[in-house]
C-alpha positions as CSV (number, residue, x, y, z in Angstrom):
1,M,29.1,-14.0,-34.0
2,I,26.1,-12.6,-35.8
3,S,23.8,-14.2,-38.4
4,K,24.5,-13.9,-42.1
5,F,21.2,-12.1,-42.5
6,T,22.2,-9.5,-39.8
7,E,25.6,-9.1,-41.3
8,K,24.1,-8.4,-44.7
9,R,21.6,-5.9,-43.3
10,L,24.2,-4.0,-41.4
11,K,26.6,-4.0,-44.4
12,N,23.8,-2.5,-46.5
13,L,23.2,0.1,-43.8
14,L,26.9,1.1,-43.7
15,N,26.9,1.4,-47.5
16,E,23.8,3.7,-47.5
17,W,25.6,5.8,-44.9
18,Y,28.7,6.0,-47.1
19,I,26.6,6.9,-50.2
20,S,24.9,9.8,-48.3
21,M,28.4,11.1,-47.5
22,G,29.5,10.8,-51.1
23,K,26.5,12.9,-52.2
24,R,27.2,15.5,-49.4
25,Q,23.7,14.9,-47.9
26,L,25.0,16.1,-44.5
27,D,21.7,15.7,-42.5
28,L,21.0,12.3,-44.0
29,A,24.6,11.1,-43.1
30,C,24.0,12.2,-39.5
31,T,20.7,10.3,-39.4
32,F,22.4,7.2,-40.7
33,K,25.2,7.5,-38.1
34,E,22.7,7.7,-35.3
35,K,20.9,4.6,-36.6
36,I,24.1,2.6,-37.1
37,D,25.5,3.6,-33.7
38,Q,22.4,1.9,-32.2
39,N,23.8,-1.3,-33.7
40,L,27.4,-1.0,-32.6
41,P,27.3,-4.0,-30.2
42,K,26.4,-6.2,-33.1
43,I,28.9,-4.5,-35.5
44,K,31.7,-5.1,-33.1
45,K,31.1,-8.8,-33.1
46,N,32.1,-9.0,-36.8
47,T,35.7,-8.0,-37.6
48,K,35.0,-7.0,-41.2
49,L,32.0,-4.9,-40.3
50,W,33.9,-3.3,-37.4
51,M,36.7,-2.3,-39.8
52,H,34.1,-0.9,-42.3
53,Y,32.5,1.1,-39.5
54,Q,35.8,2.6,-38.3
55,L,36.8,3.5,-41.8
56,F,33.4,5.1,-42.7
57,L,33.5,6.9,-39.3
58,S,36.8,8.5,-40.4
59,R,35.2,9.6,-43.6
60,F,32.2,11.0,-41.7
61,Q,34.5,13.1,-39.5
62,L,36.5,14.3,-42.5
63,L,33.2,15.3,-44.2
64,F,32.9,17.9,-41.4
65,E,36.7,18.6,-41.4
66,N,36.9,17.1,-37.8
67,R,40.3,15.5,-37.2
68,D,39.7,14.5,-33.5
69,G,41.2,11.1,-32.8
70,L,41.8,10.3,-36.5
71,K,45.6,9.9,-36.2
72,A,45.2,7.2,-33.6
73,L,42.4,5.5,-35.6
74,F,44.5,5.4,-38.8
75,D,47.6,4.2,-36.9
76,D,45.5,1.4,-35.5
77,L,43.9,0.5,-38.8
78,K,47.3,0.5,-40.7
79,K,48.5,-2.2,-38.3
80,Q,45.6,-4.4,-39.5
81,E,46.2,-3.7,-43.2
82,D,47.6,-7.2,-43.9
83,N,44.3,-8.7,-42.8
84,M,42.2,-6.4,-45.0
85,S,40.5,-7.1,-48.3
86,N,41.5,-5.0,-51.3
87,E,38.2,-3.1,-50.8
88,L,39.2,-2.2,-47.2
89,K,42.7,-1.3,-48.3
90,Y,41.3,1.1,-50.8
91,Y,39.2,2.8,-48.1
92,L,42.1,2.9,-45.7
93,H,44.5,4.7,-48.2
94,F,41.8,6.9,-49.7
95,F,40.6,8.2,-46.3
96,S,44.2,8.5,-45.1
97,G,44.8,10.8,-48.2
98,L,41.7,12.8,-47.3
99,Y,43.1,13.2,-43.7
100,E,46.3,14.5,-45.1
101,M,44.3,17.0,-47.3
102,V,42.6,18.4,-44.2
103,K,46.1,18.7,-42.6
104,A,47.1,20.8,-45.7
105,A,49.6,18.2,-46.7
106,P,48.8,17.4,-50.4
107,K,52.1,15.7,-51.2
108,N,51.4,13.1,-48.5
109,A,47.8,12.9,-49.7
110,V,48.9,12.0,-53.2
111,S,51.1,9.2,-51.9
112,H,48.1,7.6,-50.2
113,F,45.8,8.2,-53.3
114,K,48.3,6.4,-55.5
115,E,48.1,3.4,-53.1
116,A,44.3,3.6,-53.1
117,E,44.2,3.6,-56.9
118,K,45.9,0.2,-57.0
119,N,42.9,-1.2,-55.1
120,L,40.2,0.9,-56.8
121,P,39.1,-2.0,-59.1
122,A,38.0,-3.9,-56.0
123,I,35.2,-1.4,-55.4
124,Q,33.5,-1.9,-58.8
125,N,31.5,1.3,-58.3
126,K,31.7,4.1,-60.8
127,F,30.5,6.7,-58.3
128,E,33.2,5.7,-55.9
129,A,35.7,6.0,-58.8
130,A,34.3,9.5,-59.6
131,E,34.7,10.6,-55.9
132,F,38.3,9.2,-55.9
133,Y,39.2,11.1,-59.1
134,Y,37.7,14.3,-57.8
135,K,39.6,14.2,-54.5
136,T,42.9,13.2,-56.3
137,A,42.3,16.2,-58.6
138,G,42.1,18.4,-55.6
139,A,45.4,17.2,-54.2
140,Y,47.1,17.8,-57.6
141,Y,45.6,21.3,-57.7
142,L,47.1,22.1,-54.3
143,M,50.5,20.8,-55.6
144,K,50.1,23.3,-58.5
145,S,49.9,20.6,-61.1
146,P,47.0,21.8,-63.3
147,P,47.3,19.2,-66.1
148,L,47.0,16.3,-63.7
149,S,44.3,18.0,-61.7
150,V,42.2,18.7,-64.8
151,Q,42.8,15.2,-66.1
152,Y,41.4,13.7,-62.9
153,V,38.5,16.1,-62.4
154,S,37.4,15.6,-66.0
155,K,37.2,11.9,-65.4
156,A,35.0,12.5,-62.4
157,M,32.7,14.9,-64.3
158,Q,32.2,12.4,-67.1
159,I,30.7,10.0,-64.6
160,Y,28.6,12.5,-62.6
161,E,27.2,14.5,-65.6
162,H,25.3,11.5,-66.9
163,Q,23.6,10.5,-63.7
164,F,20.5,11.8,-61.9
165,G,20.9,13.1,-58.4
166,Y,24.6,14.2,-58.6
167,I,24.2,17.9,-59.5
168,K,26.1,18.9,-56.4
169,K,29.0,16.7,-57.4
170,V,29.0,18.2,-60.9
171,L,29.1,21.7,-59.4
172,S,31.9,20.7,-57.1
173,C,33.9,19.4,-60.1
174,Q,33.2,22.6,-62.0
175,L,34.5,24.6,-59.0
176,L,37.8,22.6,-59.1
177,L,38.0,23.0,-62.8
178,A,37.6,26.8,-62.4
179,V,40.3,27.1,-59.8
180,N,42.6,25.3,-62.2
181,Y,41.7,27.9,-64.8
182,I,43.2,30.5,-62.3
183,D,46.5,28.7,-62.2
184,Q,46.4,28.6,-66.0
185,L,45.8,32.4,-66.1
186,R,42.4,31.8,-67.8
187,Y,40.8,34.4,-65.5
188,E,37.7,35.3,-67.6
189,E,36.7,31.6,-68.0
190,A,37.2,31.1,-64.3
191,E,35.0,34.0,-63.3
192,Q,32.2,33.1,-65.7
193,L,32.2,29.5,-64.3
194,F,32.2,30.7,-60.7
195,K,29.2,33.0,-61.3
196,E,27.3,30.2,-63.0
197,I,28.0,27.9,-60.0
198,I,27.0,30.6,-57.5
199,K,23.7,31.1,-59.3
200,K,22.9,27.4,-59.3
201,T,24.0,26.7,-55.7
202,A,22.0,29.8,-54.4
203,E,18.9,28.3,-56.1
204,M,19.6,25.0,-54.4
205,N,20.1,26.6,-50.9
206,D,23.4,24.7,-50.4
207,Y,25.2,27.1,-48.1
208,N,28.3,25.0,-47.9
209,L,28.9,24.7,-51.6
210,L,27.9,28.3,-52.0
211,C,30.5,29.5,-49.5
212,H,33.2,27.5,-51.4
213,A,32.1,29.2,-54.6
214,Y,32.2,32.7,-53.0
215,Y,35.6,32.0,-51.5
216,N,37.1,30.8,-54.8
217,L,35.7,33.8,-56.7
218,G,37.3,36.1,-54.0
219,F,40.5,34.2,-54.5
220,L,40.4,34.9,-58.2
221,K,39.9,38.6,-57.5
222,A,42.8,38.6,-55.1
223,T,44.9,36.8,-57.7
224,E,44.0,39.6,-60.1
225,K,45.1,42.1,-57.4
226,Q,41.5,43.3,-57.0
227,D,41.6,43.0,-53.3
228,K,38.7,45.3,-52.5
229,E,36.4,43.3,-54.8
230,A,37.8,40.1,-53.3
231,L,36.7,41.2,-49.8
232,V,33.1,41.5,-51.0
233,Y,33.1,37.7,-51.6
234,F,35.3,36.7,-48.6
235,K,33.0,38.6,-46.2
236,K,30.0,36.5,-47.4
237,V,31.9,33.5,-46.2
238,L,33.2,35.0,-43.0
239,N,29.7,36.0,-42.0
240,N,28.4,32.4,-42.4
241,R,28.3,30.8,-39.0
242,E,27.2,27.4,-40.3
243,F,30.2,27.2,-42.6
244,E,32.5,28.1,-39.8
245,L,31.1,25.3,-37.7
246,N,30.8,22.6,-40.3
247,S,33.9,23.4,-42.5
248,P,36.4,25.0,-40.1
249,V,39.5,24.2,-42.3
250,S,37.9,25.7,-45.4
251,Y,36.7,28.7,-43.3
252,L,40.3,29.1,-42.0
253,H,41.6,29.3,-45.5
254,C,39.2,32.1,-46.2
255,I,40.3,33.9,-43.1
256,Y,43.9,33.8,-44.3
257,E,43.1,35.2,-47.8
258,S,40.8,37.8,-46.2
259,V,43.5,39.0,-43.8
260,R,45.9,39.3,-46.7
261,S,43.4,41.4,-48.7
262,F,42.5,43.5,-45.7
263,F,46.1,44.4,-45.1
264,K,46.9,45.0,-48.8
265,T,44.0,47.5,-49.1
266,G,45.1,49.3,-45.9
267,L,42.2,48.0,-43.7
268,I,44.7,47.2,-40.9
269,S,42.2,47.3,-38.0
270,E,39.7,44.9,-39.7
271,G,42.6,42.7,-40.8
272,K,44.0,42.5,-37.2
273,S,40.5,41.5,-35.9
274,V,40.1,38.7,-38.4
275,L,43.7,37.6,-38.0
276,Q,43.2,37.1,-34.3
277,K,40.2,34.9,-35.0
278,G,42.2,33.0,-37.5
279,K,45.0,32.4,-35.0
280,E,42.5,31.1,-32.4
281,L,40.9,28.8,-35.0
282,S,44.2,27.5,-36.3
283,D,45.1,26.5,-32.8
284,K,41.7,24.8,-32.4
285,V,41.9,22.7,-35.6
286,N,45.7,22.4,-35.4
287,I,46.7,23.5,-38.9
288,E,50.4,24.5,-38.6
289,T,50.7,25.8,-42.2
290,I,48.0,28.4,-41.9
291,K,49.1,29.5,-38.4
292,L,52.6,30.2,-39.8
293,K,51.1,32.0,-42.8
294,L,49.0,34.2,-40.5
295,N,52.1,35.0,-38.4
296,I,53.9,36.1,-41.5
297,L,51.1,38.4,-42.4
298,E,51.0,39.8,-38.9
299,A,54.8,40.4,-38.9
300,L,54.8,41.9,-42.4
301,Y,51.9,44.3,-41.9
302,T,51.7,45.2,-38.2
303,C,55.2,45.2,-36.8
304,E,56.5,48.7,-36.0
305,E,60.1,47.6,-36.3
306,D,61.8,45.8,-39.1
307,P,60.4,42.2,-39.0
308,Y,63.3,40.7,-41.0
309,D,64.5,38.2,-38.3
310,T,60.9,37.1,-37.6
311,L,60.1,36.7,-41.3
312,Q,63.3,34.7,-41.8
313,E,62.4,32.3,-39.0
314,L,58.8,31.8,-40.2
315,V,59.9,31.2,-43.8
316,F,62.4,28.6,-42.6
317,E,59.5,26.9,-40.7
318,L,57.4,26.7,-43.8
319,E,60.3,25.3,-45.7
320,K,60.8,22.6,-43.1
321,I,57.3,21.3,-43.7
322,E,57.7,21.7,-47.5
323,A,54.9,24.3,-47.9
324,W,56.3,25.4,-51.2
325,V,53.1,26.5,-52.8
326,D,52.2,28.6,-49.8
327,L,55.7,30.2,-49.8
328,E,55.5,31.2,-53.4
329,V,52.9,34.0,-52.8
330,L,54.2,35.0,-49.4
331,L,57.8,35.4,-50.6
332,E,56.5,37.7,-53.3
333,D,54.7,39.8,-50.7
334,I,57.8,40.0,-48.4
335,A,60.1,40.8,-51.3
336,G,57.7,43.6,-52.4
337,Y,57.7,45.0,-48.9
338,Y,61.5,45.4,-48.8
339,K,61.6,46.7,-52.4
340,N,59.2,49.4,-51.4
341,K,61.5,50.3,-48.6
342,G,64.5,50.5,-50.9
343,D,66.2,47.6,-49.1
344,F,67.1,45.5,-52.1
345,E,69.5,43.2,-50.3
346,K,66.8,41.9,-48.0
347,A,64.3,41.7,-50.9
348,A,66.9,39.6,-52.8
349,F,67.2,37.2,-49.9
350,F,63.5,36.4,-50.0
351,I,63.4,36.3,-53.8
352,M,66.1,33.7,-53.8
353,R,64.0,31.5,-51.4
354,G,61.3,31.2,-54.1
């Protein structure tokens, strides 16, 4: 047992740690963790504080896209859900959703976010609500549901825009809004917004947010089939070592899009080099979807013999894990490959998978 005074002090410290994570103040979040870890013996004596700590620890790891040990942690916490307050249930499902997002499983993430939303009123914090809306918007974007994504990100922006100290969150929301513009074919609006965000983040020296902006602008150019210009922006991300270390999953997404653009522009040697790095990183962070996608690109652009059987097998594997959004673009690439070879029967097979 610990005193009420100590409990309150530690709860406030945990909350300050969580607030720093919400604002993406990475160095401050690390400082708070060090301070809190010094108090772990006391925290472990209080069941509620200990659950808070474990949940916030999962959020801390997810901030740096680190999944180590999280499956076991969430499995253990879910067994205790019946004994949790509505506040803790909210955190459990919200962070579980974020975990699924890092695993590139947006459908599973949305299921958790729906459960979290039921308990959101227990938080009574508009900034937490804004963070929840923003993350939910991200999941709907990955599921190719622009109307729902825009609805949620707009709710988040309405909160952040009227508060001092949340400029990075506003910019993050604008990034998400801009990528939805891409899905809505509003390319000029998306590009203008990306360039505004890049200018502001460069002035703030926020390399992490800046890399996300560069990546998304590159993605826009690739979508417009301007792969050479896309590579200009992708390379800015690939050359950022800090982004690679602190955001390995986001970095890996950039590797995949870069490899695709390298190959589509005939830069096979450079593409192979980056692809190999991507395969090694995908093994390290254990993202099956991206590894399968990289294998498809490798088969499609580097095999000397007809890769039909290999491509079939890899497409079936992506279907098994319901990676429909990822398949949409890849099937178009594969069908185009066989059309160019005049093999319309094989092209038709992959068109029909779409």
